[in-house]
C-alpha positions in Angstrom: -18.4 92.1 54.2 -22.2 92.3 53.6 -24.5 89.4 54.3 -25.1 87.4 51.1 -28.0 85.0 50.7 -26.0 82.4 48.8 -23.4 82.1 51.5 -20.4 82.8 49.3 -17.4 84.6 50.8 -14.2 85.9 49.3 -11.1 84.2 50.8 -7.8 85.6 49.6 -9.4 86.5 46.3 -11.0 83.1 45.8 -14.7 82.5 46.1 -15.5 80.0 48.8 -18.9 78.4 49.4 -19.3 77.8 53.1 -22.4 75.6 52.7 -20.7 72.9 50.6 -19.9 69.4 51.7 -16.6 67.6 51.5 -17.3 66.4 48.0 -17.6 69.8 46.3 -16.2 69.4 42.8 -15.7 72.0 40.2 -16.3 70.8 36.6 -14.9 72.5 33.6 -12.6 75.5 33.0 -15.4 78.0 33.3 -16.5 76.9 36.8 -12.9 76.5 38.0 -12.2 80.0 36.6 -15.1 81.5 38.5 -13.9 79.9 41.7 -10.4 81.6 41.3 -11.5 84.9 39.9 -10.4 84.2 36.3 -12.3 83.7 33.1 -12.7 80.3 31.5 -9.9 80.9 28.9 -7.4 81.9 31.6 -8.4 78.9 33.8 -8.0 76.6 30.8 -4.5 77.9 30.2 -3.6 77.3 33.9 -5.0 73.8 33.7 -3.3 72.9 30.4 0.1 74.1 31.6 -0.1 72.2 34.8 -0.2 75.2 37.1 -3.2 73.8 38.9 -1.7 70.5 40.1 -4.7 69.0 41.8 -6.9 69.2 38.7 -7.5 66.0 36.6 -9.0 65.5 33.2 -11.9 63.0 33.3 -13.8 62.2 30.1 -12.3 65.1 28.4 -13.4 67.6 31.1 -11.3 69.2 33.8 -12.3 68.5 37.4 -10.9 69.6 40.8 -12.2 69.6 44.3 -12.7 73.0 45.8 -10.6 72.1 48.9 -7.7 70.9 46.7 -7.9 74.0 44.5 -7.7 76.3 47.5 -4.8 74.3 48.9 -2.9 74.6 45.6 -3.4 78.3 45.5 -2.4 78.8 49.1 -5.8 79.9 50.5 
């Protein structure tokens, strides 16, 4: 894997930011989709069908911690 200035690495097909703190939250289907290698529409479907168990809807917007998302997907 090549050196990348933004410190992102691919872990089991899922983008992982090694420079993030413990409170690294992903907000919205688009951002969640990018983290799991899917587009926003695909992520929205996974969220609405309950496939991503750790995600919650707050104020009409999906949110999930990166650590919980990786745990849910077995990474």
